[in-house]
Backbone bond lengths (Angstrom), bond angles and torsions (degrees), N, CA, C in turn:
res aa  C-N    CA-C-N  psi(-1)  N-CA   C-N-CA  omega(-1)  CA-C   N-CA-C  phi
1 M - - - 1.453 - - 1.514 111.84 -
2 T 1.360 116.76 5.70 1.447 120.80 179.70 1.526 110.09 -60.10
3 D 1.336 116.92 -36.77 1.460 119.43 -178.34 1.546 110.59 -64.32
4 I 1.313 117.63 -34.13 1.470 121.38 176.84 1.523 108.63 -66.28
5 K 1.326 116.06 -49.73 1.469 120.80 179.47 1.528 110.95 -55.30
6 D 1.313 116.12 -49.43 1.465 120.99 -177.08 1.530 111.23 -63.57
7 R 1.330 117.10 -39.80 1.489 120.81 -179.20 1.518 109.82 -68.86
8 V 1.332 117.68 -43.14 1.462 120.89 179.52 1.525 109.67 -62.48
9 I 1.336 116.92 -44.59 1.471 120.07 178.67 1.532 109.41 -62.89
10 Q 1.303 119.42 -38.83 1.465 122.53 178.98 1.532 109.39 -62.32
11 I 1.316 117.69 -44.83 1.479 122.00 -179.49 1.524 110.16 -64.38
12 I 1.315 117.50 -45.63 1.473 121.71 -179.90 1.508 109.77 -64.37
13 A 1.337 117.91 -39.67 1.469 122.27 178.98 1.536 109.27 -62.24
14 E 1.351 116.56 -42.62 1.458 120.51 179.71 1.544 109.71 -60.02
15 Q 1.312 117.16 -43.94 1.474 121.07 -179.78 1.524 110.70 -64.07
16 A 1.322 117.37 -35.92 1.464 121.83 -176.45 1.540 110.71 -87.42
17 V 1.322 116.74 -4.13 1.468 123.23 -175.59 1.549 108.64 54.14
18 L 1.321 113.71 51.03 1.459 121.87 178.00 1.526 109.53 -125.25
19 D 1.297 116.21 165.13 1.437 122.02 169.92 1.544 108.03 -75.60
20 P 1.344 118.48 139.45 1.479 118.45 178.40 1.515 113.48 -52.65
21 S 1.319 117.85 -29.48 1.482 120.72 -179.42 1.529 111.16 -68.25
22 D 1.339 117.83 -17.14 1.464 121.29 177.70 1.543 112.54 -83.88
23 V 1.337 116.35 -9.25 1.461 120.49 -177.92 1.528 108.80 -103.11
24 T 1.325 116.76 120.25 1.461 120.13 178.87 1.520 108.48 -112.02
25 L 1.334 116.54 167.02 1.460 120.63 177.94 1.492 111.85 -63.58
26 A 1.348 116.80 -26.64 1.464 120.50 179.60 1.527 112.86 -81.11
27 S 1.337 117.67 -12.51 1.453 121.01 -178.80 1.513 111.81 -61.97
28 T 1.335 115.84 143.70 1.469 120.27 170.52 1.520 106.65 -103.19
29 L 1.327 114.80 160.69 1.465 118.09 179.34 1.514 110.78 -63.51
30 D 1.345 116.06 -36.60 1.464 119.51 176.10 1.515 112.51 -59.94
31 S 1.344 114.81 -44.60 1.470 119.58 -177.54 1.518 111.69 -65.08
32 L 1.342 115.91 -24.17 1.471 121.37 178.84 1.525 112.55 -89.97
33 G 1.340 114.96 -3.96 1.474 118.73 -179.88 1.497 114.20 79.07
34 I 1.320 117.58 23.05 1.470 121.26 179.21 1.496 109.09 -92.14
35 D 1.334 115.89 120.31 1.452 120.62 -179.46 1.548 109.48 -91.43
36 S 1.315 116.94 -174.50 1.451 120.51 -175.81 1.531 111.90 -61.80
37 L 1.328 117.34 -38.72 1.472 120.44 178.18 1.527 109.72 -65.27
38 G 1.318 117.17 -44.44 1.468 121.13 177.72 1.499 111.77 -61.23
39 L 1.345 116.35 -37.30 1.465 121.13 178.60 1.505 109.51 -62.88
40 V 1.354 117.16 -47.67 1.456 120.49 -179.21 1.518 110.69 -61.53
41 E 1.350 116.02 -41.84 1.487 118.87 178.09 1.507 111.06 -63.38
42 A 1.345 117.27 -39.22 1.461 120.50 179.16 1.532 110.28 -66.01
43 I 1.333 117.23 -41.57 1.466 120.73 178.77 1.539 109.63 -60.75
44 F 1.331 117.35 -46.08 1.456 120.66 179.39 1.525 111.09 -62.15
45 A 1.321 116.61 -41.37 1.485 120.48 179.91 1.540 111.11 -66.06
46 I 1.338 116.13 -38.12 1.477 119.70 178.81 1.543 109.35 -69.27
47 E 1.330 117.38 -41.26 1.469 119.57 178.90 1.531 109.38 -60.77
48 E 1.316 117.05 -42.52 1.448 121.20 -179.08 1.538 111.39 -67.42
49 A 1.316 116.97 -41.51 1.450 122.11 -177.15 1.532 111.71 -64.92
50 F 1.315 116.46 -36.83 1.467 119.50 -176.44 1.516 113.84 -108.71
51 D 1.332 116.75 2.11 1.471 122.66 -179.04 1.512 111.70 51.52
52 I 1.332 113.81 53.39 1.476 122.63 179.89 1.508 108.60 -130.47
53 S 1.345 115.65 166.22 1.447 120.96 173.69 1.513 108.01 -115.84
54 I 1.336 116.20 123.27 1.447 121.66 -176.98 1.553 109.04 -94.55
55 P 1.337 117.16 126.96 1.461 119.96 179.66 1.520 111.14 -74.29
56 F 1.311 116.19 77.91 1.461 121.95 -174.95 1.510 109.12 -131.27
57 N 1.314 116.24 129.92 1.464 122.20 178.03 1.536 108.38 -106.81
58 A 1.314 115.48 104.54 1.465 120.58 -176.03 1.552 111.85 -62.18
59 N 1.340 116.00 -26.94 1.464 119.23 178.89 1.516 112.66 -74.65
60 E 1.340 116.11 -28.27 1.471 121.16 -179.46 1.536 109.68 -137.45
61 P 1.337 116.89 66.89 1.476 119.43 -175.11 1.544 113.24 -57.01
62 E 1.339 116.28 -31.80 1.457 117.84 -179.03 1.530 112.09 -71.96
63 N 1.328 117.98 -15.31 1.447 121.31 177.79 1.540 113.93 -101.53
64 S 1.318 115.70 7.42 1.475 120.05 -178.70 1.519 108.63 -79.98
65 E 1.353 112.84 153.64 1.446 118.99 177.66 1.525 110.88 -75.93
66 F 1.329 115.86 -16.03 1.465 121.51 -174.46 1.526 109.55 -91.41
67 D 1.322 115.53 126.41 1.457 122.16 -175.83 1.522 110.45 -83.73
68 I 1.328 117.34 116.04 1.463 121.98 -179.92 1.535 111.66 -112.94
69 A 1.336 115.31 22.65 1.478 119.62 -175.54 1.525 113.07 -64.11
70 S 1.312 116.94 -32.12 1.490 120.64 -179.18 1.519 108.96 -152.68
71 V 1.307 115.83 168.71 1.475 120.62 176.85 1.513 108.65 -61.99
72 A 1.352 117.74 -38.34 1.481 120.61 -179.58 1.542 110.43 -61.97
73 S 1.339 117.52 -42.23 1.464 119.19 -178.64 1.541 110.75 -69.84
74 I 1.325 117.00 -33.40 1.463 119.90 175.66 1.516 110.92 -65.94
75 V 1.328 117.74 -45.23 1.450 123.09 178.51 1.535 109.42 -59.90
76 A 1.340 116.27 -47.20 1.482 119.41 -179.91 1.517 111.02 -60.48
77 G 1.305 116.34 -41.47 1.479 120.18 179.52 1.516 111.73 -64.46
78 I 1.324 117.28 -41.68 1.461 121.93 179.23 1.535 109.28 -65.05
79 E 1.331 116.79 -45.69 1.479 119.77 179.33 1.539 110.34 -57.39
80 K 1.307 116.55 -42.44 1.482 121.66 -179.51 1.528 109.43 -63.21
81 L 1.334 117.31 -46.68 1.453 121.52 -179.86 1.528 112.63 -63.00
82 V 1.343 115.78 -40.36 1.480 119.44 179.46 1.526 109.69 -66.06
83 V 1.324 118.01 -42.08 1.459 120.89 178.38 1.528 111.14 -62.55
84 E 1.341 115.98 -45.77 1.494 121.32 179.23 1.521 109.82 -60.80
85 Q 1.302 118.62 -39.64 1.445 120.29 -176.93 1.515 111.23 -70.19
86 R 1.328 117.57 -33.20 1.465 121.02 -178.08 1.507 111.18 -78.81
87 A 1.321 117.87 -17.65 1.481 121.79 -177.79 1.509 112.07 -72.02
């Protein structure tokens, strides 16, 4: 699943206009300077990259089933969705 982690980090780094090496699993979107619009763009880019649908409500992110607390939680969520889709 390293390829998923690396791709998600690359997408998040693009949204934050950072080098992927500046994005760690412990990073939060806030710490990377990603606002709500950047988050939505990152979610769309991730959905497109992995051909998945993320259960995320941009209008009520705190009520979404998808955990966006950190890069690690986003990666874990994407890995789970990719595995479920392939099953």
